[in-house]
C-alpha positions in Angstrom: 0.0 0.0 0.0 2.7 2.5 0.9 4.6 1.6 -2.2 1.5 2.3 -4.4 1.1 5.7 -2.7 4.7 6.6 -3.2 4.6 5.6 -6.9 1.3 7.6 -7.4 2.9 10.6 -5.8 6.1 10.2 -7.9 4.1 9.9 -11.1 2.0 13.0 -10.4 5.1 15.0 -9.5 7.0 13.9 -12.7 4.0 14.8 -14.8 3.7 18.2 -13.1 7.4 19.0 -13.7 7.3 17.8 -17.3 4.2 20.0 -17.9 6.0 23.0 -16.3 9.0 22.4 -18.5 7.0 22.0 -21.7 8.1 18.3 -21.8 11.7 19.3 -22.1 13.5 16.2 -20.7 16.8 17.9 -19.9 15.1 20.8 -18.0 12.7 18.4 -16.2 15.7 16.2 -15.1 17.5 19.3 -13.7 14.4 20.3 -11.8 13.9 16.8 -10.4 17.7 16.6 -9.7 18.1 13.3 -11.5 19.9 12.4 -14.7 18.1 12.3 -18.1 18.6 8.5 -18.2 17.0 8.2 -14.8 14.1 10.3 -16.0 13.7 8.2 -19.1 13.8 5.1 -16.9 11.0 6.5 -14.7 8.9 7.4 -17.8 9.3 3.8 -19.1 8.7 2.3 -15.6 5.5 4.3 -15.1 4.4 4.2 -18.7 4.3 8.0 -19.0 4.2 9.3 -22.5 5.2 12.8 -23.6 
């Protein structure tokens, strides 16, 4: 249950940041303080499309 809540929160935050950054992966990764590769991995893991 806690894992689902954390994942849901992470998905919503990633989508929010991508929206604020006009889907610019490099900018969103900087805001999220993760690498572009890590962000692409999260997009794949959570099935988030741009």
